[in-house]
One Martini backbone bead per residue (centre of mass of N, CA, C, O) as a GRO file, in nm:
protein
   99
    1LEU     BB    1  -4.182   0.509  -3.207
    2ALA     BB    2  -4.118   0.212  -3.146
    3LYS     BB    3  -3.815   0.243  -3.197
    4VAL     BB    4  -3.760   0.439  -2.965
    5GLU     BB    5  -3.857   0.256  -2.737
    6SER     BB    6  -3.660   0.027  -2.797
    7LEU     BB    7  -3.404   0.197  -2.757
    8ARG     BB    8  -3.463   0.281  -2.467
    9LYS     BB    9  -3.472  -0.001  -2.352
   10ASP     BB   10  -3.188  -0.082  -2.439
   11LEU     BB   11  -3.048   0.148  -2.287
   12GLU     BB   12  -3.146   0.066  -2.006
   13ILE     BB   13  -3.016  -0.213  -2.003
   14MET     BB   14  -2.725  -0.115  -2.052
   15SER     BB   15  -2.715   0.064  -1.803
   16GLN     BB   16  -2.763  -0.160  -1.594
   17ASN     BB   17  -2.524  -0.336  -1.678
   18HIS     BB   18  -2.311  -0.123  -1.627
   19GLU     BB   19  -2.371  -0.077  -1.326
   20ARG     BB   20  -2.320  -0.366  -1.242
   21GLU     BB   21  -2.023  -0.374  -1.334
   22VAL     BB   22  -1.926  -0.138  -1.165
   23ASP     BB   23  -2.004  -0.257  -0.890
   24MET     BB   24  -1.835  -0.514  -0.917
   25LYS     BB   25  -1.560  -0.370  -0.959
   26ASP     BB   26  -1.569  -0.208  -0.698
   27ALA     BB   27  -1.573  -0.452  -0.510
   28ILE     BB   28  -1.304  -0.568  -0.604
   29ILE     BB   29  -1.131  -0.323  -0.533
   30GLN     BB   30  -1.196  -0.324  -0.231
   31MET     BB   31  -1.089  -0.607  -0.177
   32LEU     BB   32  -0.798  -0.554  -0.280
   33ASP     BB   33  -0.740  -0.325  -0.081
   34ARG     BB   34  -0.767  -0.497   0.172
   35ASP     BB   35  -0.550  -0.703   0.094
   36LEU     BB   36  -0.323  -0.497   0.077
   37ASP     BB   37  -0.336  -0.400   0.369
   38GLU     BB   38  -0.284  -0.679   0.492
   39ALA     BB   39  -0.013  -0.732   0.352
   40GLU     BB   40   0.131  -0.486   0.472
   41GLU     BB   41   0.099  -0.569   0.766
   42GLN     BB   42   0.249  -0.839   0.742
   43TYR     BB   43   0.513  -0.719   0.644
   44GLN     BB   44   0.570  -0.540   0.890
   45MET     BB   45   0.577  -0.771   1.094
   46ALA     BB   46   0.804  -0.933   0.958
   47LEU     BB   47   1.013  -0.708   0.966
   48ARG     BB   48   1.024  -0.668   1.270
   49SER     BB   49   1.103  -0.957   1.336
   50HIS     BB   50   1.361  -0.963   1.172
   51LEU     BB   51   1.504  -0.723   1.313
   52GLN     BB   52   1.504  -0.854   1.592
   53ASN     BB   53   1.672  -1.100   1.510
   54VAL     BB   54   1.918  -0.943   1.412
   55ASP     BB   55   1.974  -0.798   1.678
   56ALA     BB   56   2.017  -1.057   1.841
   57LEU     BB   57   2.256  -1.160   1.672
   58ILE     BB   58   2.438  -0.918   1.721
   59ASP     BB   59   2.449  -0.945   2.026
   60LEU     BB   60   2.566  -1.230   2.027
   61TYR     BB   61   2.820  -1.163   1.869
   62ASN     BB   62   2.933  -0.945   2.061
   63SER     BB   63   2.951  -1.130   2.305
   64LYS     BB   64   3.146  -1.335   2.181
   65VAL     BB   65   3.374  -1.138   2.118
   66ARG     BB   66   3.422  -1.048   2.408
   67GLN     BB   67   3.490  -1.326   2.515
   68LEU     BB   68   3.731  -1.381   2.325
   69GLU     BB   69   3.897  -1.135   2.410
   70SER     BB   70   3.921  -1.213   2.705
   71GLU     BB   71   4.063  -1.484   2.659
   72PHE     BB   72   4.300  -1.373   2.501
   73GLU     BB   73   4.410  -1.183   2.721
   74TRP     BB   74   4.454  -1.405   2.930
   75GLU     BB   75   4.657  -1.568   2.758
   76ILE     BB   76   4.864  -1.346   2.734
   77ARG     BB   77   4.920  -1.316   3.034
   78GLN     BB   78   5.013  -1.604   3.075
   79MET     BB   79   5.249  -1.595   2.875
   80GLN     BB   80   5.396  -1.361   3.011
   81ASP     BB   81   5.433  -1.498   3.282
   82ASP     BB   82   5.585  -1.745   3.177
   83PHE     BB   83   5.813  -1.590   3.047
   84GLN     BB   84   5.911  -1.441   3.299
   85THR     BB   85   5.976  -1.692   3.460
   86GLU     BB   86   6.180  -1.817   3.263
   87ARG     BB   87   6.370  -1.575   3.252
   88THR     BB   88   6.442  -1.567   3.546
   89ASP     BB   89   6.559  -1.853   3.559
   90ILE     BB   90   6.778  -1.813   3.345
   91VAL     BB   91   6.922  -1.574   3.475
   92THR     BB   92   6.982  -1.715   3.741
   93LYS     BB   93   7.144  -1.954   3.622
   94HIS     BB   94   7.351  -1.786   3.471
   95ALA     BB   95   7.461  -1.634   3.719
   96GLY     BB   96   7.541  -1.897   3.876
   97ALA     BB   97   7.740  -2.004   3.654
   98LYS     BB   98   7.937  -1.759   3.660
   99GLY     BB   99   7.982  -1.725   3.990
   0.00000   0.00000   0.00000
């Protein structure tokens, strides 16, 4: 009978220790879950910021390309005008030299 009581007491102590460990591990799991949620939120914020920066860089790049295209087209027109002017001068001089 004393042995049964001793075993029951030991079982109760082990049960309490087990409950305490389960509670402690549950608290750790909840803490890690909160940390994971916070890390996910930080990741999403960083991703949004990164994507905004990439979009801004793409806009800047497109603007610069448009500017360079515009300058290039202006230079082409200038060269065409210069060529046409020189051609006209040469044709005029050549016709004057002939006749």
